[in-house]
N, C-alpha and C positions, 0 to 999 in steps of 0.2 A: 465493569475488571474486565471484563469478557469483552467488552466490546472495542478496549485498547488492547488487545489483546492479539484481535481480529486485525485492526491497520499497523501493528507491527507485521502482523505475516504480512499481509499483502504489500507492505514496502521489502522484505526478503522475496516476495515472488516479483514485484515487480524491478529489483535490480534483479536476479536469476534471469528474467526473459529478457532483459535490458541485454546484460553479458553476451547469451546465447545468439541473443538475435543480430548484436555485431562482430561476432567470432565464429560461427559456424550455420549460420542463414546467410542467404543471398537473396536479393529481389522481393519482388510482392511477399512472399511469407516473413521475410525480415522486416518487411514495410506493416504488416501484418500483426507480428508479436509485438512492437516497439510501439503500437498505436495499443495493443492491450496492456504494454507495459506501462503506456502512460497514463490509461485508465484505472491502473489499479494503484501509482503514485496519487494521484488525484484524492482518490476515495478515501485514500490512506491519509491524504495529507487532510483533509474533511472530517476525519473521524479523527484525527489527534487534537484538532483545533476545537471541533465538538468538547472532547473530553478537557482539556485545559480552560478553555475559555466557561464550563460549568463549574468547574473549582470543586472543593472538599464537599460532600457530603454532610447534611446533617447527621445522618447514622452511620456517623465513620467510628468502628470496632466499636458495637455493641454486642 
C-alpha cells in the first residue's frame, strides 16, 4: 500500500516540477528540472506497473 502511495506522490512531484519548469524557469535550469520530472514519472510508472501486475495479495483484509 505504501509503495503505491509513493508512486502517486512521485506523479504529483513530476507534474509540479514540469509545470514549474515550463512556466517559471528557462535555460539550463529548466532542462535539469524537466529531466528530474521525467525521472520521477518513469519511476512512478514502474511502481504502478509493479503494483498492477502483482495483483491482489493472498493476505488481503486479514
